[in-house]
Each structure stands twice: as C-alpha cells, then as structure tokens.
N, C-alpha and C positions, 0 to 999 in steps of 0.2 A: 504494500500500500504506500503510495507516494506521500511524502511529508509535505504539508502546506508550507509555503514560504512565509517566514515571519517578517512582517513589515519593518523596515528600517526606520525606527522612530527618530534617530539622530539625523538621518538624511532628510526626512520629512520636515523636521524642525528647522534644519538649515535652509531648506527651500522656502519655508514660510517666513523665516527671518529675512532672507534676501528679497522676497516679494514685498514685504512691508517697507523695507528701505527704498526699493525702487519706486513703490507707490508714493511714498512721501516726496521724493524728488520730482516725480511727474506732476503730482497734484499741486505742489506749491508753485510750480511754473504755470499751471493752467488756471488756478483760482486765486492765487495769492495766499499769504500766510494768515491773514485775518479770517478768511473763510475756510481754511484748512481745519479739519476735525479728525479725531481718532476714528469716528464712524466712517468717514469718507476714505481714510487710509485702509481700514479693515475691508471695506467693500471692494476697493480696487485690488487689494492683495488677495482677496478671496479667503479671508480668515475671520474669526470672531473677534470683536473688540477686546474681549477678555484675554485673548492671546497676546495682543499688543500690551495691555496693562500688566501682563505677567513679566514682560521684559523692560518696559519703559513707563515712567510715571506721568509723562505728558507728551504732547505733540512736539514740543521744543526738543525734548530728549531724543525722540525718534528722528527728527530732522537733523540734529547734530550728528548722530551716528550715521545717518544716511549721507551727509555731506563728507564726513571723514572717509566713509567707504568709497565715495565717488573719487576722492583724491587718491586713495590707495589703488583703485583700479587704474587711474591715469598713470600713476607711478609704475605699476607693473607693466603697462603697455609701453612705457618709455624705458623699461629696463631697470627701474629703481626698486628699492626695497618696499617702502610704503607700509610696513607692518607696525601695528601698535603705536602709531603716532610718532615713530622714529623718523630720522631724516630720510626723506624720500628722494631728494635730488641733491646733487652737489653743484654749487656754482663752479664752473670750470676755472682752472688756474693755468692759463696759457702764458702767463707773464705779462699780458696786456690787460691791466685792470679795467680800463674803460671799455674795451671790447667785451670782456667777460660780464661786466655789470649790465651793459646794454643788451646782451643776449638774454639774460634772465629777466630783465625788466620788460623786454618785448614779450616774453612768454607770459609774464604776469598780466600785461595789458590784454593779451589775447584771451587769457582765462577770465579776467574781469568782464570782458565784452561778450563772452560766450553765454547764451541764454541759460544753458543747463547749470552754469555756476552762478550767474547773476541773481536769479530769484531766491535760491536757498541761502546764498551768502547775505543778501539784503535782509532776509527774514531773521537770520541768526544775529546779525549786527543789531537790528532793531530790538529783538528780544533781550539781547545782552544788556541793553541800556536799562531795562526795567526789572530784569531778573539776574541778580548778582551771581547765583549759582550757575546758571547757564553761561553768563559772561565769563566766569572764571574757567569753566570747562572749554569754552570757545577759544579763549586765549591759550590755555595749556595744550589743547589738542590740535588746534588749527593754526593759530597765528605764530606762537612762539617757536615751534620747530622750524618754520620757514624763515623767521627773522634770525635765528641762530646761524643759518647758512651764510647770511650776509656778514655776521660777526666773524665767522671763521675765515671768510675770504678777505675781509678787510684786515684782520690780524696777520694773515699771510702776507698781505701787501706791506704792512708795517715791518714785518720781519725782513722783507726783501728790500727795505729802504725806499719804497715808493710812496708811502703815506706817512705823514707827520706822526712820530711816535707819541706825541702829546694828545692826539685826537682820540676821543672816546668812540670806539666802533659802533656802540649802541646808538649814540646820538647821530653819528654819520649815516647809519642805515635809515634812521627815521627821517632824515632830510631827503632821502631818496624815495622811500615808500609813502611818506606822508602826503606829498602832492598827488601821487597816483590815487591814493584812497580818497582824497578830497574831491578830485574831479569825478571819480566814479560815484561817490556818494551823492553829490549835488547835481550831477548831470548837466551842469551849466555850459561846459565846453567839451569838445571831443577828447576822448582818451585814446591817443594814437601812439604808434611807434615813434613818430617824430617828436612828440611831447616827451615820451620817456627818455629818448636819446638826449634831449636838451636838458632834462633834469639831471641825468647822470653827469653830463659834461660840466654843468654848472657846479654841482657839488664837488666834483673832483678838482675843479680849479681852486676850491677853498681848502681841501684837505691833503693834496699831494705835495710832496717835497719839491721845492723849486731848485 
C-alpha cells in the first residue's frame, strides 16, 4: 500500500511568507500606504489575516520586511550578499574616488526613481516620522548598512591620501546623500544622473586634498 505524501509545512509556510511580502509591495504601489490594510494584503496573498498577524504586528512591519526582501533580491541579482541586512554592495575602489562615488550615486538615483522602490520607501519614510519603533528599524535595516558603505570608501580614500584626514566621513557622506533625499522627497526638481554627478563633484572639491 503506497504511503501518502506528507505535506511540507515548512515549504508551504515559506510560500505564504513570500506571497505576503510580494502582496505588500504590489499593493502599496497600487493604492498607497494610507489605504493599505492587512485584509487587502491577506486577500492578495491568498492567506488568512491571522496568518499575517502571526508573523507581523502591523502593516508597517510587513512593508518593512517586504522592502528589505526587495533589496536582498536586487543584491542577489547583482551578485551581492544581501542576507540579514548585511552589506549588500561594495562601493568600488578603482583609485578614482569621484568616478566611484558617481557610479553608486547614479545607481541610487535610478533606485529612487524606480516605481517599485519609490512607493514603499515613501511609505516607510512617512511612517518612521510618527512611529519611533518603525523608524529605528528602518534606519538599522535599510539606511545604515548603505551609509556605512560610503564611510568605508571615504576612509579608504583618506588612507590613500586623497581626502583630508580631518574630514568626518559620516558628515561627508551626508553632504552627498542629503541633497538626493531632499529632491526625491519634495519632488520639486528632477532627480537625475547629472544632478548626482554635480553633487559628488561639489562635495569632493571641499573634502579632497589639494
């Protein structure tokens, strides 16, 4: 008598988890964060809402995990690690600091302009303003790992004698990413490669060794 196959509960759970994350990203782009609900996510993912509440306490928590997973997927496709919030990319070190920074800034511009990143990122940024816990997790898991890559590259440039050793790399990187975030957030002027290049060039004129 043939034995019945035992359902793989772990695999089924993983599929449900993935479906929920995908649904959250899709729906926030379609309806916006204000209209996003756990019920809508559950319906799109084909699960009960109690399944979602078993893993996440709120729609913000779902969306944060979904956005982190989106970044990890992009890192894997690009050949990076992307696991567990660790460094997913390295800013290249070709010896030409300006070229290296312009390369990563252009990639950042492309990401900020991409609809699949724009909607969830705006939602998480807005939620972070009113929800301190979400804000702390957003910084820890999304922002800080990326910012530390700039710190690492700028310190390497200091070691190579290219950047003033008195410069604080953390402040220097904020001079680069701050204007990008400002234009992206306010949507007042185009966020373009040309703008990113100009920001990098201007900052480097102030921090490089003459």
